[in-house]
N, C-alpha and C positions, 0 to 999 in steps of 0.2 A: 309382906302381909304379916301382921301381928298374930301371935298364937291364938288370940281370941276372935280373930276375924272369921266369919263364916266361909265355908267352902262354896265354890260355885264353878259352873261350867258355862259355856256360851254357844249360842246358835247365831251365826252371822249370815244374813240374807244378801247374796251378791249375784242372783240369777237374772236380774232384770236387764232390759235392753237399753234403758236410759235415753228414750226417744227425744226428750226435750233438749239434750245436749248434742244429739246427733253424732255421738262419738263412735269411732271405729274400734274402740276397745272398751271393756267394762269400766264403769265409773270408778270402781274400787281400785283400778290401776292408775288413776290420775296421781301424779306425784306432787308432793308439797314438801319443800325443804329437802329434796333428794330422796324421799321415801314415798312409796305408794300408800294410799289410804289403807289398802289391805294389810300391809306389813305394820302400819301404825296401829291398826286394830289388834293385830297379833301381839305386838310388843306391849300395848296398853293392858291387854288381858293378862299377859304374863306378869306384869308389874303389880296387879292386884290379886295374884294368887290363883288365877283360873286353872283348873285341872285339865281341861280339854276344850277343843273348839270344833264344832260341826259347821262346815261351810256348805251352804246351799248354792249350787252353781247351775247354770243353764246357758244363757247367751255367751258365746265365745269362751266357754269354760276351759278350753285348752290354754288360753292365755293366763287364766287364774291359776291353773295347776302348774304352769311353767314358772310363774312368779313365786309360788310356794317352794317349788323344787330348787330355785336359784338361791334360796336362803336356808338358814338353819333355824326353823321356827323354835321358839322358846317353850312351846307346849305341844302336846299331841294334837294332830289335826286329822279329821275324817271328813269325807265328802258325802253329800246327798245330791243327787241329780234331779232337777225339775225339768223334765222333758217338755213340759207345757208352760214354759216361762213367759210366753206371750199372753197367757191368761192373767187373772188377777194375782196380786201378791199373796193372797190367802193360800194359793196352791203351793207356793214356796214354803211357807211355814208348815202347812199340812205335810209336806214331803219330809220334814224333819221332826214330826211330832213325837217319834220314838226317842228323840234326844232330850225331851223335857224330863228332867230327873225328879224322882221321888225320894232321893237321898241327899241332894244338895240343891241350892238355888241355881236357876238357869237364867242367864241374861239373853234375851232375844233382841237382836240388834240389826238395824238397817246398816248397809255397808257404805252409804254415801254421806257420812258425817265426819267432819274434822273437829277434834276436841282435845283437851288435855287429859292425860290418864287419871288425874284426880277426880274427874267427873265420874268415872266408873267406880272409884273407891267410895264416893258419896252414895251412889246407888247401892253398892254392895252392903254398906253399913246402915243405911237409913230407910225409912218408909214402912217398916214392918215386914211381914212375911212376903208380900208381893208389892211392887211399887213401880210407878212410872216417873221418868225424869220429865219435868215440866218447866218451861220458861214463861213466867208471867209478864215479861216485858213485851211479848208479841201481841199484835192486834189481829183480830179475825178478818181476813180478806177473802176467804174462800179457797185459798191455795194451801195454807198450812193445815196440818191435823191439830185441831184444838181439843182441849180437855176441860170438861166441866167438873169443878171440885166443890164438894159440900161436906162439912163435918170431917175434914181431913181425908176424905176418900175421893178417888177419881171415879166418877159415876157414868161418864159418857165420853166418847171420843169420835170426832167427825170433822169434816171440813167446815161445817157450820154448827155451832152449839147454841148460839144466840144468848139470851140473858138467863135462861133457866129452863125448867121442864114442868111437868104437871105437879111436881112436889114442891115447887117454889124456885126462887132465884138461886143461882150459883153463888157460893162464897167468893169464888175467883175463877177465872178462865185463863189458861195459858197454852202455849204451843208444846206439843209433844216433841221431844228430841228424837224419838224413834227407838228408845231403849226401854224395855220392860224387864223387871226382875220378877221371875216366877218362883215362888217358894215351893219347897217339896210337897206341902199339903195341897197345893193348887195345880200341880203338874197334871194329875189325872183329869180333873175337871176341865182344864184348858184343852187337853187332848180330845176329850169327849166333845167339847164344843166345836173344835175344828172338824172332827169327823162328821158330826151332824150337819154342819154348814156345807161341807163339800158333798156329802151324800145327798143333800137336798138339791144339788145342782147349782149352787151359788159359787161357781168357779171364777167368775169374772169380777169379783169384788176385792177390795183391799182387806188385808187381815184385820184392820181396825174394826171392821164390822163384827168380827168374832170377839174382839176385846170388849166392845161396847156391851154385848150380851153377857160376857163373862164377868165384867165388873159390876153389873147389877146384882149378881148372885154371890160374889165373893169380894171380900174387902181388899182393895188395891190402894195402897197409900200413894202419897205424892212426895217427891223429893225435888225441891225448888233449885234451879240452876240459873236463876236470873242474874247472878254475879259472875258467871263463867263465860268466857269467850268460846263460841262454837258456831258452826253453821252446817246446815244440810246443803248438799250440792245438787241442784237440779238444772240450773241455767248457767250461761256464761258469766252472768253477773255474780253468781254465787262463787264461781271459780276465782274471779277477780277478788272478791271480798275475802275468800279463804286465804289467798296468797298475800294480799296487801294488808289485811287487818287482823284476821284470826291467827295466822301463823306467827307473826311477830309477837302477838299478845300471849301465846302459849309457849314462847321460847324456841320456835323453830322445830 
């Protein structure tokens, strides 16, 4: 990391069951090129100068703790336990809300993504105070989390965003990679949005529902990664693509 690069920490969400893969181990422990997704995340974060990592664990958390213990992580790691990991992913992020920093940027990351470390550097350095990684190559099918963009801002995120909203058409639509940079000035507002959402009883929703509300009130930029090989891993076909296409493209 250059001297001018901003400081950042990370929250990595790895509590989920991964029902669609039917795995007997957490998705973050799937191995690609001899390394688990989990340790790839750790190494990528260290390479861009992250100061710490908060791991939100739940399902089969002992396996994740063992994976960390088997290695010598290149940055400090602390754990948050989501005992209610079978509820919505919003509960996982809510469980780590205290790790959203008011002194440095925080990367909030899904644990089931294979990508090159340069993708994190791009998010660290681009998009303004807060930003989402978005791939405009993707088409809306109802499976992916899509982002509606207007005037350089991400204004909504959902599985269906269609052509626009009441304020007009989107300038562009793309798939969210699952990584959000939260600037120091936005940490408290996002914490408050999470607390209000969960306090209202909306525990079986995805955390993107909170993002959508947050983005309407606070400027969240967009960093395009349409030229970068990456994949989210939900299905066996995603595992195949990760091993046969993405891994060779990012250099193993």
